[in-house]
PDB file of N, CA, C, O and CB in Angstrom:
ATOM      1  N   MET A   1       0.848  -1.173   0.000  1.00  0.00           N
ATOM      2  CA  MET A   1       0.000   0.000   0.000  1.00  0.00           C
ATOM      3  C   MET A   1       0.896   1.240   0.000  1.00  0.00           C
ATOM      4  O   MET A   1       1.891   1.293   0.723  1.00  0.00           O
ATOM      5  CB  MET A   1      -0.966  -0.004   1.225  1.00  0.00           C
ATOM      6  N   THR A   2       0.547   2.213  -0.795  1.00  0.00           N
ATOM      7  CA  THR A   2       1.361   3.418  -0.870  1.00  0.00           C
ATOM      8  C   THR A   2       1.048   4.357   0.291  1.00  0.00           C
ATOM      9  O   THR A   2       0.052   4.188   0.994  1.00  0.00           O
ATOM     10  CB  THR A   2       1.134   4.133  -2.206  1.00  0.00           C
ATOM     11  N   ALA A   3       1.909   5.337   0.476  1.00  0.00           N
ATOM     12  CA  ALA A   3       1.733   6.287   1.568  1.00  0.00           C
ATOM     13  C   ALA A   3       0.551   7.222   1.329  1.00  0.00           C
ATOM     14  O   ALA A   3       0.078   7.870   2.263  1.00  0.00           O
ATOM     15  CB  ALA A   3       3.000   7.097   1.759  1.00  0.00           C
ATOM     16  N   LEU A   4       0.073   7.300   0.104  1.00  0.00           N
ATOM     17  CA  LEU A   4      -1.055   8.188  -0.171  1.00  0.00           C
ATOM     18  C   LEU A   4      -2.367   7.643   0.367  1.00  0.00           C
ATOM     19  O   LEU A   4      -3.286   8.413   0.650  1.00  0.00           O
ATOM     20  CB  LEU A   4      -1.178   8.423  -1.655  1.00  0.00           C
ATOM     21  N   PHE A   5      -2.469   6.335   0.511  1.00  0.00           N
ATOM     22  CA  PHE A   5      -3.724   5.734   0.938  1.00  0.00           C
ATOM     23  C   PHE A   5      -3.742   5.371   2.419  1.00  0.00           C
ATOM     24  O   PHE A   5      -4.793   5.020   2.956  1.00  0.00           O
ATOM     25  CB  PHE A   5      -4.000   4.511   0.121  1.00  0.00           C
ATOM     26  N   ASN A   6      -2.609   5.449   3.072  1.00  0.00           N
ATOM     27  CA  ASN A   6      -2.532   5.150   4.489  1.00  0.00           C
ATOM     28  C   ASN A   6      -2.205   6.458   5.202  1.00  0.00           C
ATOM     29  O   ASN A   6      -1.148   7.046   4.973  1.00  0.00           O
ATOM     30  CB  ASN A   6      -1.459   4.035   4.792  1.00  0.00           C
ATOM     31  N   PHE A   7      -3.118   6.917   6.070  1.00  0.00           N
ATOM     32  CA  PHE A   7      -2.979   8.226   6.704  1.00  0.00           C
ATOM     33  C   PHE A   7      -1.740   8.302   7.578  1.00  0.00           C
ATOM     34  O   PHE A   7      -1.061   9.328   7.581  1.00  0.00           O
ATOM     35  CB  PHE A   7      -4.209   8.541   7.530  1.00  0.00           C
ATOM     36  N   GLN A   8      -1.429   7.260   8.310  1.00  0.00           N
ATOM     37  CA  GLN A   8      -0.258   7.253   9.180  1.00  0.00           C
ATOM     38  C   GLN A   8       1.029   7.343   8.354  1.00  0.00           C
ATOM     39  O   GLN A   8       1.959   8.053   8.738  1.00  0.00           O
ATOM     40  CB  GLN A   8      -0.248   5.984  10.055  1.00  0.00           C
ATOM     41  N   SER A   9       1.090   6.648   7.255  1.00  0.00           N
ATOM     42  CA  SER A   9       2.267   6.724   6.386  1.00  0.00           C
ATOM     43  C   SER A   9       2.374   8.089   5.726  1.00  0.00           C
ATOM     44  O   SER A   9       3.477   8.605   5.546  1.00  0.00           O
ATOM     45  CB  SER A   9       2.215   5.630   5.318  1.00  0.00           C
ATOM     46  N   LEU A  10       1.253   8.671   5.368  1.00  0.00           N
ATOM     47  CA  LEU A  10       1.255  10.007   4.776  1.00  0.00           C
ATOM     48  C   LEU A  10       1.804  11.028   5.763  1.00  0.00           C
ATOM     49  O   LEU A  10       2.593  11.893   5.383  1.00  0.00           O
ATOM     50  CB  LEU A  10      -0.161  10.405   4.332  1.00  0.00           C
ATOM     51  N   LEU A  11       1.393  10.935   7.033  1.00  0.00           N
ATOM     52  CA  LEU A  11       1.920  11.837   8.047  1.00  0.00           C
ATOM     53  C   LEU A  11       3.421  11.628   8.259  1.00  0.00           C
ATOM     54  O   LEU A  11       4.161  12.593   8.453  1.00  0.00           O
ATOM     55  CB  LEU A  11       1.173  11.640   9.360  1.00  0.00           C
ATOM     56  N   SER A  12       3.862  10.390   8.225  1.00  0.00           N
ATOM     57  CA  SER A  12       5.295  10.108   8.369  1.00  0.00           C
ATOM     58  C   SER A  12       6.095  10.717   7.224  1.00  0.00           C
ATOM     59  O   SER A  12       7.150  11.310   7.450  1.00  0.00           O
ATOM     60  CB  SER A  12       5.540   8.595   8.431  1.00  0.00           C
ATOM     61  N   VAL A  13       5.605  10.577   6.011  1.00  0.00           N
ATOM     62  CA  VAL A  13       6.282  11.145   4.845  1.00  0.00           C
ATOM     63  C   VAL A  13       6.290  12.666   4.929  1.00  0.00           C
ATOM     64  O   VAL A  13       7.294  13.293   4.593  1.00  0.00           O
ATOM     65  CB  VAL A  13       5.601  10.684   3.540  1.00  0.00           C
ATOM     66  N   LEU A  14       5.198  13.267   5.367  1.00  0.00           N
ATOM     67  CA  LEU A  14       5.125  14.717   5.497  1.00  0.00           C
ATOM     68  C   LEU A  14       6.107  15.218   6.555  1.00  0.00           C
ATOM     69  O   LEU A  14       6.804  16.207   6.327  1.00  0.00           O
ATOM     70  CB  LEU A  14       3.697  15.150   5.850  1.00  0.00           C
ATOM     71  N   LEU A  15       6.171  14.554   7.700  1.00  0.00           N
ATOM     72  CA  LEU A  15       7.117  14.953   8.741  1.00  0.00           C
ATOM     73  C   LEU A  15       8.564  14.777   8.293  1.00  0.00           C
ATOM     74  O   LEU A  15       9.407  15.628   8.577  1.00  0.00           O
ATOM     75  CB  LEU A  15       6.870  14.149  10.008  1.00  0.00           C
ATOM     76  N   LEU A  16       8.856  13.693   7.603  1.00  0.00           N
ATOM     77  CA  LEU A  16      10.203  13.496   7.092  1.00  0.00           C
ATOM     78  C   LEU A  16      10.575  14.552   6.054  1.00  0.00           C
ATOM     79  O   LEU A  16      11.720  15.003   6.012  1.00  0.00           O
ATOM     80  CB  LEU A  16      10.332  12.109   6.492  1.00  0.00           C
ATOM     81  N   THR A  17       9.624  14.947   5.222  1.00  0.00           N
ATOM     82  CA  THR A  17       9.875  15.990   4.227  1.00  0.00           C
ATOM     83  C   THR A  17      10.152  17.321   4.911  1.00  0.00           C
ATOM     84  O   THR A  17      11.065  18.045   4.514  1.00  0.00           O
ATOM     85  CB  THR A  17       8.680  16.124   3.265  1.00  0.00           C
ATOM     86  N   ILE A  18       9.372  17.648   5.935  1.00  0.00           N
ATOM     87  CA  ILE A  18       9.581  18.899   6.669  1.00  0.00           C
ATOM     88  C   ILE A  18      10.944  18.898   7.350  1.00  0.00           C
ATOM     89  O   ILE A  18      11.685  19.877   7.259  1.00  0.00           O
ATOM     90  CB  ILE A  18       8.467  19.110   7.710  1.00  0.00           C
ATOM     91  N   CYS A  19      11.276  17.810   8.029  1.00  0.00           N
ATOM     92  CA  CYS A  19      12.560  17.741   8.740  1.00  0.00           C
ATOM     93  C   CYS A  19      13.742  17.773   7.782  1.00  0.00           C
ATOM     94  O   CYS A  19      14.735  18.452   8.047  1.00  0.00           O
ATOM     95  CB  CYS A  19      12.625  16.478   9.591  1.00  0.00           C
ATOM     96  N   THR A  20      13.648  17.055   6.684  1.00  0.00           N
ATOM     97  CA  THR A  20      14.739  17.027   5.709  1.00  0.00           C
ATOM     98  C   THR A  20      14.900  18.388   5.037  1.00  0.00           C
ATOM     99  O   THR A  20      16.022  18.856   4.845  1.00  0.00           O
ATOM    100  CB  THR A  20      14.487  15.940   4.650  1.00  0.00           C
ATOM    101  N   SER A  21      13.799  19.017   4.684  1.00  0.00           N
ATOM    102  CA  SER A  21      13.870  20.330   4.043  1.00  0.00           C
ATOM    103  C   SER A  21      14.458  21.375   4.984  1.00  0.00           C
ATOM    104  O   SER A  21      15.234  22.230   4.557  1.00  0.00           O
ATOM    105  CB  SER A  21      12.482  20.769   3.576  1.00  0.00           C
ATOM    106  N   THR A  22      14.095  21.313   6.255  1.00  0.00           N
ATOM    107  CA  THR A  22      14.636  22.254   7.235  1.00  0.00           C
ATOM    108  C   THR A  22      16.137  22.050   7.395  1.00  0.00           C
ATOM    109  O   THR A  22      16.890  23.021   7.467  1.00  0.00           O
ATOM    110  CB  THR A  22      13.927  22.092   8.592  1.00  0.00           C
ATOM    111  N   TYR A  23      16.572  20.811   7.451  1.00  0.00           N
ATOM    112  CA  TYR A  23      18.002  20.529   7.569  1.00  0.00           C
ATOM    113  C   TYR A  23      18.764  21.013   6.339  1.00  0.00           C
ATOM    114  O   TYR A  23      19.822  21.631   6.461  1.00  0.00           O
ATOM    115  CB  TYR A  23      18.233  19.030   7.773  1.00  0.00           C
ATOM    116  N   MET A  24      18.226  20.732   5.161  1.00  0.00           N
ATOM    117  CA  MET A  24      18.907  21.147   3.933  1.00  0.00           C
ATOM    118  C   MET A  24      18.954  22.677   3.816  1.00  0.00           C
ATOM    119  O   MET A  24      19.934  23.235   3.322  1.00  0.00           O
ATOM    120  CB  MET A  24      18.203  20.542   2.704  1.00  0.00           C
ATOM    121  N   HIS A  25      17.898  23.345   4.269  1.00  0.00           N
ATOM    122  CA  HIS A  25      17.895  24.801   4.236  1.00  0.00           C
ATOM    123  C   HIS A  25      18.925  25.367   5.211  1.00  0.00           C
ATOM    124  O   HIS A  25      19.526  26.408   4.942  1.00  0.00           O
ATOM    125  CB  HIS A  25      16.498  25.340   4.565  1.00  0.00           C
ATOM    126  N   ALA A  26      19.131  24.696   6.330  1.00  0.00           N
ATOM    127  CA  ALA A  26      20.151  25.149   7.281  1.00  0.00           C
ATOM    128  C   ALA A  26      21.559  24.949   6.715  1.00  0.00           C
ATOM    129  O   ALA A  26      22.458  25.746   6.984  1.00  0.00           O
ATOM    130  CB  ALA A  26      20.007  24.398   8.617  1.00  0.00           C
ATOM    131  N   GLN A  27      21.746  23.897   5.939  1.00  0.00           N
ATOM    132  CA  GLN A  27      23.068  23.622   5.369  1.00  0.00           C
ATOM    133  C   GLN A  27      23.360  24.450   4.120  1.00  0.00           C
ATOM    134  O   GLN A  27      24.476  24.940   3.943  1.00  0.00           O
ATOM    135  CB  GLN A  27      23.187  22.153   5.036  1.00  0.00           C
ATOM    136  N   PHE A  28      22.370  24.604   3.266  1.00  0.00           N
ATOM    137  CA  PHE A  28      22.531  25.313   1.992  1.00  0.00           C
ATOM    138  C   PHE A  28      21.420  26.358   1.831  1.00  0.00           C
ATOM    139  O   PHE A  28      20.521  26.169   1.012  1.00  0.00           O
ATOM    140  CB  PHE A  28      22.513  24.311   0.799  1.00  0.00           C
ATOM    141  N   PRO A  29      21.465  27.444   2.588  1.00  0.00           N
ATOM    142  CA  PRO A  29      20.349  28.405   2.530  1.00  0.00           C
ATOM    143  C   PRO A  29      20.224  29.122   1.184  1.00  0.00           C
ATOM    144  O   PRO A  29      19.112  29.404   0.737  1.00  0.00           O
ATOM    145  CB  PRO A  29      20.513  29.435   3.621  1.00  0.00           C
ATOM    146  N   SER A  30      21.340  29.416   0.543  1.00  0.00           N
ATOM    147  CA  SER A  30      21.251  30.165  -0.713  1.00  0.00           C
ATOM    148  C   SER A  30      20.639  29.328  -1.833  1.00  0.00           C
ATOM    149  O   SER A  30      19.993  29.866  -2.733  1.00  0.00           O
ATOM    150  CB  SER A  30      22.634  30.654  -1.133  1.00  0.00           C
ATOM    151  N   LEU A  31      20.839  28.030  -1.779  1.00  0.00           N
ATOM    152  CA  LEU A  31      20.293  27.152  -2.823  1.00  0.00           C
ATOM    153  C   LEU A  31      18.769  27.182  -2.814  1.00  0.00           C
ATOM    154  O   LEU A  31      18.140  27.286  -3.867  1.00  0.00           O
ATOM    155  CB  LEU A  31      20.792  25.708  -2.631  1.00  0.00           C
ATOM    156  N   MET A  32      18.181  27.092  -1.637  1.00  0.00           N
ATOM    157  CA  MET A  32      16.719  27.093  -1.560  1.00  0.00           C
ATOM    158  C   MET A  32      16.142  28.493  -1.721  1.00  0.00           C
ATOM    159  O   MET A  32      15.120  28.666  -2.384  1.00  0.00           O
ATOM    160  CB  MET A  32      16.264  26.499  -0.236  1.00  0.00           C
ATOM    161  N   ASP A  33      16.784  29.496  -1.123  1.00  0.00           N
ATOM    162  CA  ASP A  33      16.256  30.858  -1.214  1.00  0.00           C
ATOM    163  C   ASP A  33      16.318  31.394  -2.639  1.00  0.00           C
ATOM    164  O   ASP A  33      15.440  32.147  -3.061  1.00  0.00           O
ATOM    165  CB  ASP A  33      17.024  31.783  -0.280  1.00  0.00           C
ATOM    166  N   ARG A  34      17.345  31.012  -3.374  1.00  0.00           N
ATOM    167  CA  ARG A  34      17.489  31.479  -4.747  1.00  0.00           C
ATOM    168  C   ARG A  34      16.434  30.853  -5.665  1.00  0.00           C
ATOM    169  O   ARG A  34      15.990  31.490  -6.620  1.00  0.00           O
ATOM    170  CB  ARG A  34      18.890  31.162  -5.266  1.00  0.00           C
ATOM    171  N   ASN A  35      16.032  29.610  -5.381  1.00  0.00           N
ATOM    172  CA  ASN A  35      15.113  28.887  -6.260  1.00  0.00           C
ATOM    173  C   ASN A  35      13.731  28.692  -5.647  1.00  0.00           C
ATOM    174  O   ASN A  35      13.030  27.749  -6.014  1.00  0.00           O
ATOM    175  CB  ASN A  35      15.697  27.546  -6.613  1.00  0.00           C
ATOM    176  N   LYS A  36      13.322  29.558  -4.723  1.00  0.00           N
ATOM    177  CA  LYS A  36      12.040  29.337  -4.047  1.00  0.00           C
ATOM    178  C   LYS A  36      10.828  29.519  -4.961  1.00  0.00           C
ATOM    179  O   LYS A  36       9.744  29.032  -4.641  1.00  0.00           O
ATOM    180  CB  LYS A  36      11.921  30.271  -2.878  1.00  0.00           C
ATOM    181  N   GLU A  37      10.990  30.207  -6.083  1.00  0.00           N
ATOM    182  CA  GLU A  37       9.895  30.373  -7.038  1.00  0.00           C
ATOM    183  C   GLU A  37       9.815  29.214  -8.024  1.00  0.00           C
ATOM    184  O   GLU A  37       8.869  29.130  -8.807  1.00  0.00           O
ATOM    185  CB  GLU A  37      10.056  31.679  -7.794  1.00  0.00           C
ATOM    186  N   ASN A  38      10.788  28.333  -7.990  1.00  0.00           N
ATOM    187  CA  ASN A  38      10.818  27.176  -8.877  1.00  0.00           C
ATOM    188  C   ASN A  38       9.712  26.202  -8.475  1.00  0.00           C
ATOM    189  O   ASN A  38       9.449  26.021  -7.286  1.00  0.00           O
ATOM    190  CB  ASN A  38      12.209  26.481  -8.836  1.00  0.00           C
ATOM    191  N   TYR A  39       9.076  25.586  -9.441  1.00  0.00           N
ATOM    192  CA  TYR A  39       7.962  24.680  -9.140  1.00  0.00           C
ATOM    193  C   TYR A  39       8.415  23.412  -8.432  1.00  0.00           C
ATOM    194  O   TYR A  39       7.603  22.757  -7.779  1.00  0.00           O
ATOM    195  CB  TYR A  39       7.236  24.313 -10.415  1.00  0.00           C
ATOM    196  N   PHE A  40       9.699  23.045  -8.542  1.00  0.00           N
ATOM    197  CA  PHE A  40      10.186  21.847  -7.868  1.00  0.00           C
ATOM    198  C   PHE A  40      10.741  22.160  -6.484  1.00  0.00           C
ATOM    199  O   PHE A  40      10.489  21.410  -5.540  1.00  0.00           O
ATOM    200  CB  PHE A  40      11.253  21.172  -8.709  1.00  0.00           C
ATOM    201  N   VAL A  41      11.478  23.235  -6.343  1.00  0.00           N
ATOM    202  CA  VAL A  41      12.113  23.578  -5.067  1.00  0.00           C
ATOM    203  C   VAL A  41      11.145  24.328  -4.155  1.00  0.00           C
ATOM    204  O   VAL A  41      11.302  24.289  -2.935  1.00  0.00           O
ATOM    205  CB  VAL A  41      13.372  24.424  -5.306  1.00  0.00           C
ATOM    206  N   GLY A  42      10.171  24.996  -4.710  1.00  0.00           N
ATOM    207  CA  GLY A  42       9.233  25.803  -3.934  1.00  0.00           C
ATOM    208  C   GLY A  42       8.547  25.071  -2.794  1.00  0.00           C
ATOM    209  O   GLY A  42       8.536  25.581  -1.674  1.00  0.00           O
ATOM    210  N   PRO A  43       7.972  23.892  -3.032  1.00  0.00           N
ATOM    211  CA  PRO A  43       7.331  23.174  -1.916  1.00  0.00           C
ATOM    212  C   PRO A  43       8.310  22.783  -0.812  1.00  0.00           C
ATOM    213  O   PRO A  43       7.940  22.766   0.362  1.00  0.00           O
ATOM    214  CB  PRO A  43       6.646  21.929  -2.436  1.00  0.00           C
ATOM    215  N   PHE A  44       9.546  22.470  -1.171  1.00  0.00           N
ATOM    216  CA  PHE A  44      10.545  22.137  -0.156  1.00  0.00           C
ATOM    217  C   PHE A  44      10.946  23.376   0.638  1.00  0.00           C
ATOM    218  O   PHE A  44      11.223  23.287   1.834  1.00  0.00           O
ATOM    219  CB  PHE A  44      11.784  21.503  -0.808  1.00  0.00           C
ATOM    220  N   TRP A  45      10.977  24.536  -0.027  1.00  0.00           N
ATOM    221  CA  TRP A  45      11.264  25.786   0.669  1.00  0.00           C
ATOM    222  C   TRP A  45      10.149  26.091   1.673  1.00  0.00           C
ATOM    223  O   TRP A  45      10.413  26.542   2.787  1.00  0.00           O
ATOM    224  CB  TRP A  45      11.422  26.952  -0.342  1.00  0.00           C
ATOM    225  N   LYS A  46       8.909  25.841   1.270  1.00  0.00           N
ATOM    226  CA  LYS A  46       7.779  26.057   2.179  1.00  0.00           C
ATOM    227  C   LYS A  46       7.812  25.083   3.350  1.00  0.00           C
ATOM    228  O   LYS A  46       7.499  25.457   4.480  1.00  0.00           O
ATOM    229  CB  LYS A  46       6.455  25.919   1.425  1.00  0.00           C
ATOM    230  N   CYS A  47       8.185  23.847   3.087  1.00  0.00           N
ATOM    231  CA  CYS A  47       8.330  22.871   4.182  1.00  0.00           C
ATOM    232  C   CYS A  47       9.442  23.289   5.138  1.00  0.00           C
ATOM    233  O   CYS A  47       9.331  23.082   6.346  1.00  0.00           O
ATOM    234  CB  CYS A  47       8.620  21.461   3.621  1.00  0.00           C
ATOM    235  N   ALA A  48      10.509  23.873   4.607  1.00  0.00           N
ATOM    236  CA  ALA A  48      11.595  24.363   5.454  1.00  0.00           C
ATOM    237  C   ALA A  48      11.116  25.509   6.332  1.00  0.00           C
ATOM    238  O   ALA A  48      11.507  25.597   7.496  1.00  0.00           O
ATOM    239  CB  ALA A  48      12.785  24.813   4.599  1.00  0.00           C
ATOM    240  N   ARG A  49      10.282  26.383   5.798  1.00  0.00           N
ATOM    241  CA  ARG A  49       9.720  27.476   6.598  1.00  0.00           C
ATOM    242  C   ARG A  49       8.843  26.934   7.722  1.00  0.00           C
ATOM    243  O   ARG A  49       8.905  27.418   8.853  1.00  0.00           O
ATOM    244  CB  ARG A  49       8.905  28.430   5.708  1.00  0.00           C
ATOM    245  N   VAL A  50       8.037  25.942   7.413  1.00  0.00           N
ATOM    246  CA  VAL A  50       7.195  25.324   8.446  1.00  0.00           C
ATOM    247  C   VAL A  50       8.069  24.708   9.526  1.00  0.00           C
ATOM    248  O   VAL A  50       7.785  24.853  10.715  1.00  0.00           O
ATOM    249  CB  VAL A  50       6.261  24.250   7.831  1.00  0.00           C
ATOM    250  N   GLY A  51       9.125  24.025   9.122  1.00  0.00           N
ATOM    251  CA  GLY A  51      10.026  23.405  10.082  1.00  0.00           C
ATOM    252  C   GLY A  51      10.756  24.408  10.947  1.00  0.00           C
ATOM    253  O   GLY A  51      11.019  24.139  12.120  1.00  0.00           O
ATOM    254  N   GLU A  52      11.092  25.570  10.385  1.00  0.00           N
ATOM    255  CA  GLU A  52      11.791  26.598  11.158  1.00  0.00           C
ATOM    256  C   GLU A  52      10.855  27.309  12.120  1.00  0.00           C
ATOM    257  O   GLU A  52      11.228  27.577  13.262  1.00  0.00           O
ATOM    258  CB  GLU A  52      12.439  27.612  10.227  1.00  0.00           C
ATOM    259  N   ARG A  53       9.670  27.610  11.685  1.00  0.00           N
ATOM    260  CA  ARG A  53       8.758  28.414  12.502  1.00  0.00           C
ATOM    261  C   ARG A  53       7.971  27.590  13.507  1.00  0.00           C
ATOM    262  O   ARG A  53       7.615  28.094  14.573  1.00  0.00           O
ATOM    263  CB  ARG A  53       7.803  29.156  11.617  1.00  0.00           C
ATOM    264  N   LEU A  54       7.697  26.351  13.192  1.00  0.00           N
ATOM    265  CA  LEU A  54       6.915  25.498  14.092  1.00  0.00           C
ATOM    266  C   LEU A  54       7.748  24.336  14.613  1.00  0.00           C
ATOM    267  O   LEU A  54       7.226  23.238  14.805  1.00  0.00           O
ATOM    268  CB  LEU A  54       5.671  24.967  13.378  1.00  0.00           C
ATOM    269  N   SER A  55       9.034  24.565  14.843  1.00  0.00           N
ATOM    270  CA  SER A  55       9.928  23.465  15.202  1.00  0.00           C
ATOM    271  C   SER A  55       9.529  22.719  16.471  1.00  0.00           C
ATOM    272  O   SER A  55       9.680  21.498  16.491  1.00  0.00           O
ATOM    273  CB  SER A  55      11.308  23.988  15.364  1.00  0.00           C
ATOM    274  N   PRO A  56       9.026  23.362  17.544  1.00  0.00           N
ATOM    275  CA  PRO A  56       8.606  22.566  18.706  1.00  0.00           C
ATOM    276  C   PRO A  56       7.435  21.634  18.383  1.00  0.00           C
ATOM    277  O   PRO A  56       7.379  20.506  18.873  1.00  0.00           O
ATOM    278  CB  PRO A  56       8.220  23.489  19.855  1.00  0.00           C
ATOM    279  N   TRP A  57       6.521  22.105  17.572  1.00  0.00           N
ATOM    280  CA  TRP A  57       5.368  21.281  17.208  1.00  0.00           C
ATOM    281  C   TRP A  57       5.771  20.138  16.281  1.00  0.00           C
ATOM    282  O   TRP A  57       5.265  19.023  16.402  1.00  0.00           O
ATOM    283  CB  TRP A  57       4.292  22.139  16.542  1.00  0.00           C
ATOM    284  N   VAL A  58       6.674  20.420  15.366  1.00  0.00           N
ATOM    285  CA  VAL A  58       7.158  19.372  14.457  1.00  0.00           C
ATOM    286  C   VAL A  58       7.928  18.321  15.242  1.00  0.00           C
ATOM    287  O   VAL A  58       7.773  17.124  14.998  1.00  0.00           O
ATOM    288  CB  VAL A  58       8.052  19.976  13.343  1.00  0.00           C
ATOM    289  N   ALA A  59       8.760  18.761  16.185  1.00  0.00           N
ATOM    290  CA  ALA A  59       9.505  17.812  17.022  1.00  0.00           C
ATOM    291  C   ALA A  59       8.554  16.960  17.857  1.00  0.00           C
ATOM    292  O   ALA A  59       8.756  15.754  17.998  1.00  0.00           O
ATOM    293  CB  ALA A  59      10.488  18.561  17.942  1.00  0.00           C
ATOM    294  N   GLY A  60       7.523  17.586  18.407  1.00  0.00           N
ATOM    295  CA  GLY A  60       6.525  16.820  19.168  1.00  0.00           C
ATOM    296  C   GLY A  60       5.802  15.813  18.294  1.00  0.00           C
ATOM    297  O   GLY A  60       5.547  14.685  18.715  1.00  0.00           O
ATOM    298  N   ALA A  61       5.474  16.220  17.087  1.00  0.00           N
ATOM    299  CA  ALA A  61       4.807  15.291  16.165  1.00  0.00           C
ATOM    300  C   ALA A  61       5.724  14.133  15.797  1.00  0.00           C
ATOM    301  O   ALA A  61       5.262  13.003  15.635  1.00  0.00           O
ATOM    302  CB  ALA A  61       4.356  16.026  14.893  1.00  0.00           C
ATOM    303  N   CYS A  62       7.021  14.406  15.664  1.00  0.00           N
ATOM    304  CA  CYS A  62       7.983  13.330  15.368  1.00  0.00           C
ATOM    305  C   CYS A  62       8.048  12.337  16.529  1.00  0.00           C
ATOM    306  O   CYS A  62       8.083  11.126  16.312  1.00  0.00           O
ATOM    307  CB  CYS A  62       9.394  13.919  15.088  1.00  0.00           C
ATOM    308  N   PHE A  63       8.064  12.850  17.761  1.00  0.00           N
ATOM    309  CA  PHE A  63       8.083  11.962  18.921  1.00  0.00           C
ATOM    310  C   PHE A  63       6.801  11.135  19.013  1.00  0.00           C
ATOM    311  O   PHE A  63       6.847   9.951  19.345  1.00  0.00           O
ATOM    312  CB  PHE A  63       8.276  12.773  20.202  1.00  0.00           C
ATOM    313  N   VAL A  64       5.669  11.751  18.722  1.00  0.00           N
ATOM    314  CA  VAL A  64       4.400  11.018  18.759  1.00  0.00           C
ATOM    315  C   VAL A  64       4.371   9.938  17.692  1.00  0.00           C
ATOM    316  O   VAL A  64       3.951   8.811  17.954  1.00  0.00           O
ATOM    317  CB  VAL A  64       3.216  11.976  18.571  1.00  0.00           C
ATOM    318  N   MET A  65       4.822  10.282  16.474  1.00  0.00           N
ATOM    319  CA  MET A  65       4.826   9.293  15.404  1.00  0.00           C
ATOM    320  C   MET A  65       5.812   8.150  15.703  1.00  0.00           C
ATOM    321  O   MET A  65       5.552   6.998  15.357  1.00  0.00           O
ATOM    322  CB  MET A  65       5.181   9.964  14.069  1.00  0.00           C
ATOM    323  N   ALA A  66       6.941   8.478  16.347  1.00  0.00           N
ATOM    324  CA  ALA A  66       7.881   7.434  16.733  1.00  0.00           C
ATOM    325  C   ALA A  66       7.266   6.512  17.772  1.00  0.00           C
ATOM    326  O   ALA A  66       7.458   5.297  17.721  1.00  0.00           O
ATOM    327  CB  ALA A  66       9.171   8.047  17.271  1.00  0.00           C
ATOM    328  N   GLY A  67       6.532   7.083  18.708  1.00  0.00           N
ATOM    329  CA  GLY A  67       5.854   6.268  19.712  1.00  0.00           C
ATOM    330  C   GLY A  67       4.780   5.398  19.109  1.00  0.00           C
ATOM    331  O   GLY A  67       4.623   4.240  19.497  1.00  0.00           O
ATOM    332  N   VAL A  68       4.038   5.944  18.163  1.00  0.00           N
ATOM    333  CA  VAL A  68       2.985   5.172  17.509  1.00  0.00           C
ATOM    334  C   VAL A  68       3.587   4.029  16.693  1.00  0.00           C
ATOM    335  O   VAL A  68       3.060   2.917  16.695  1.00  0.00           O
ATOM    336  CB  VAL A  68       2.131   6.081  16.607  1.00  0.00           C
ATOM    337  N   GLU A  69       4.688   4.305  15.998  1.00  0.00           N
ATOM    338  CA  GLU A  69       5.346   3.259  15.220  1.00  0.00           C
ATOM    339  C   GLU A  69       5.939   2.193  16.124  1.00  0.00           C
ATOM    340  O   GLU A  69       5.934   1.013  15.775  1.00  0.00           O
ATOM    341  CB  GLU A  69       6.433   3.857  14.337  1.00  0.00           C
ATOM    342  N   PHE A  70       6.455   2.598  17.292  1.00  0.00           N
ATOM    343  CA  PHE A  70       7.064   1.652  18.214  1.00  0.00           C
ATOM    344  C   PHE A  70       6.011   0.742  18.845  1.00  0.00           C
ATOM    345  O   PHE A  70       6.236  -0.459  18.991  1.00  0.00           O
ATOM    346  CB  PHE A  70       7.838   2.395  19.300  1.00  0.00           C
ATOM    347  N   VAL A  71       4.883   1.300  19.213  1.00  0.00           N
ATOM    348  CA  VAL A  71       3.818   0.519  19.873  1.00  0.00           C
ATOM    349  C   VAL A  71       3.084  -0.331  18.842  1.00  0.00           C
ATOM    350  O   VAL A  71       2.800  -1.504  19.084  1.00  0.00           O
ATOM    351  CB  VAL A  71       2.815   1.456  20.614  1.00  0.00           C
ATOM    352  N   GLY A  72       2.780   0.260  17.705  1.00  0.00           N
ATOM    353  CA  GLY A  72       1.953  -0.430  16.724  1.00  0.00           C
ATOM    354  C   GLY A  72       2.757  -1.162  15.777  1.00  0.00           C
ATOM    355  O   GLY A  72       2.218  -1.805  14.876  1.00  0.00           O
TER     356      GLY A  72
END
C-alpha cells in the first residue's frame, strides 16, 4: 500500500519531508532561497519554513509518530 492511501504513512512522509527540508535549508540556505519560485524547489522551501517556525510542534509530532510506530 502506498503512503497516499494510508494516513499514518502520509503523516510520516510529510514529517520526514519537513525535517529534511529544514536541515537542507540550514546547510545550503542560498540554494533554496534562490530557487524558491521554482515549481520543484518551492514546496521544499515552504516545508523548510514550516520546520523553522513550528519546530517545537514538528519535534513533538515526530516523537508522537515514533511512539505510535514503536507501539503499533
